[in-house]
N, C-alpha and C positions, 0 to 999 in steps of 0.2 A: 443749601446751595441753590440758588436761583437759576432759572433757564438762561439768563443772560450771562451769568458768570460761568456757567458749565460751557456755554456756547464759545466764550472767550478762551477758556482753557482747552477746548477741543479744536478750536479754529474753525468753528462753524457758526452759522447765523442763529439767533435766538428762535427764529420761526422754524428752523430745522429741528432743534430740541423740542419745540413744542409738538411737531408732527410725530416725533418719536414717542412722546409721553402719551399722545392721543391714539396710538396704534395705528398711524398712517404712514409709517416708515418704509412700506414695501417698495416704493419706488426709488428709495435712496441707495446710493452705492455701498458696497461692502467697506470701502475706504472710510466713508462717513460713519457708518456704525462702528468701526474699529476705533476711530477717533474719540468718539463719545464714550465707548466702552473703557478706553484706556484713561480717559480723563476721570471716569468715575472709579478707576482702580480695579475694574472687572474686565480682563481681557476677553475679547469676543471668542467663542469657540464654535466652529462649524463642523458638524458630523454628517458624514455621508455613509450611512450603514451599508453593510453588504447586502446585495440584492437577495431578498428572501427566497427568490426563485433559483438562485444560482446553485450550482453542484457544491457539495461539501469539499473541503480541502483534499481529502483522500478519496475522491470520487474514482479515480483510476484504480486504485487498490481495491476499493469496494466492489467495483465491477468484476474483478477477477474472482474475488471471494463469492460473489453472488453467482458467477458461472459454475464454480466448483460445487457449491451447495445444491444448485439446480440439478447438475449432472448426478451429484451423488444421491440426491433423493430419488430421481428416476431410476438409478441403478440399484436401489434397495438399501441405501444407507440412511442411517439416522445422523443428519449433519448438525454440527454445533458450530456457531460463529464465535471466534476467539476463545477456543478451548483452553482453559487453564491447565497446564501441565503440572502445576503445583497449586492445588486449591487454596492453600494458605497464603499464597502470593499470586493474586489474580493478575498482576501485571506480566507475569511469565506465562505467556500463552501462545499457542499455535494459531495461525490465522484461521484455519478450518480444521476441525476434527470429524472424521467420518467413522461412524460405529456401526459394526454389523455384528450383532449378538449371534445370529443364526450360525455364521461361520467363524465366530470368536475372533473378529478383526477389529484393529483400531488403526485408522490411517490418519497421519498428520500431514497437512499440506501447507507449506508456506508460499504465499503468493507475493509476486514481485512486480510492481509497477516500474520501479526504478531501482538500480543497485548501486550502493555506495561502497562500503567496506565489505568486500566479498569474504575475506578470511574471517572477520568477526561473525558475519552471517552464517557461514559454515559451522563455525564453533557453537553458535548459539542454536543452531538446528539439531546437531548431534546431541547437545545437552538436553534439548527438549525430548528428543527420542528416548534418552536414558531416563528422564523423569517420567515419561509416559509408561515405561515398564512398570512402575510401581502402581500407577492409575490402572493399568490393564489388569494387575493382579486383584485390585479392589473391585472391579466391575465384573470380573470373570466367575465370581462365586465358585472358586475352586478350580476353575479351568482358565487360566489367564489367557486374554486375548493376545494374539500375535501383533505386534507393533510394526507398522510400516510407515514410510514417509517419502514425500516427493516435493520438489519445487514446481510451481506453475509460474512462468515468467512472461511478461507481455512481450511480444515479438517486435519491439520498436527497433529502428535502425541502431540506436545506441546500444541497446541490450544484446542485439545480434552481434555488433562488432565487438562487444566486451566478451562474449562467449567465444567467438571466433579467434580473438586474440589470445586467450588463454584456455584452449581446449583441453590441455592435460590437467590443469588445475580443477576444471569442472568435472571432467570425466573421472578424475581420480576421487573426488568427493562425492559425486553422484553417478555411480557406475551402472545403476539399474537400467534395464531395457526402457528406452524412452517410449517405443511403440507399445511396450507392455503396460507402461504407466498410462499412456492415453487410453488404452482398452480397458484398464482396470477403473479408471475414474468415470470413463463415458458409458461403459456397458456392464460394470460390476464384475469383470473377469478377475481371476486371482491376480493379486498385485505381485510384482517382482519381490524377491527377498530384500534386495538391496535398493537403497533410495536412488531416485532418478530426477531427471529434469524434463519437463514438457513445456512447450510453447503455447501461449494463448494468443489468438489472433488480436491485432491492435484494438478492435471493437470489443473484445472479451465476449465472443459469441461461440467459439469452439476451441478445441484442443488440437494442437499440431505436434507430432513427434519431433524431437531434435534429432536431426541427422548429421552426424559428424562427417567432416570431409575426410576421404581416405587419404592416408599418408602417402606422400610421394617417395616412391623408391628410387634410389640413386643406383643406376646400373653402372658398375665399373667395367670398363673394357680391359681385357687382358692384353698386356703387352705382347706385341708379335715380335719374336726374335728376328733380327735381321740375318 
């Protein structure tokens, strides 16, 4: 295939094809490159790779995990990133596992940047807690670790609105004291027996207790007889 015939097939001048062959096509348009490539039966492909300095796709989730691990280490826990609740099935893992052998505790923490199917998330969380009971026996050397668990949720407007819209569902699934959980994770105090929910600030730098709005009581006035 000559330069002239390729040029005719692509609709460009022979001199243009010559420039491309000699490696001087940097000043040509993408349209010209595409025409020549198609004429050769080799479609042009352009690749704009992701910025190597860009954050990973799960950066928001990672930031919350990092916060929990950092606080846990300062509080005396041995932290595990993505702790497998079933070692044989590594994909079934808790976001963070905090282990305290001195006090025989194992705390599972699920970190939420965004929440989708809440019901499925709750079921998965309780299944992981049940699976962790077996793991707690294995690491306890005859004295099983007590298993505890909580959610740490990024306090975005969307997440706050979701929790405010369904307070009974969240409170029923995660009834443990939020203030108690914040203290347990940040200062190593005894965790509540029941699982709970704690906010992480948007920048994932600190924990904030979830404070439920008090229920409004409807006061019914007694009818005054005439």
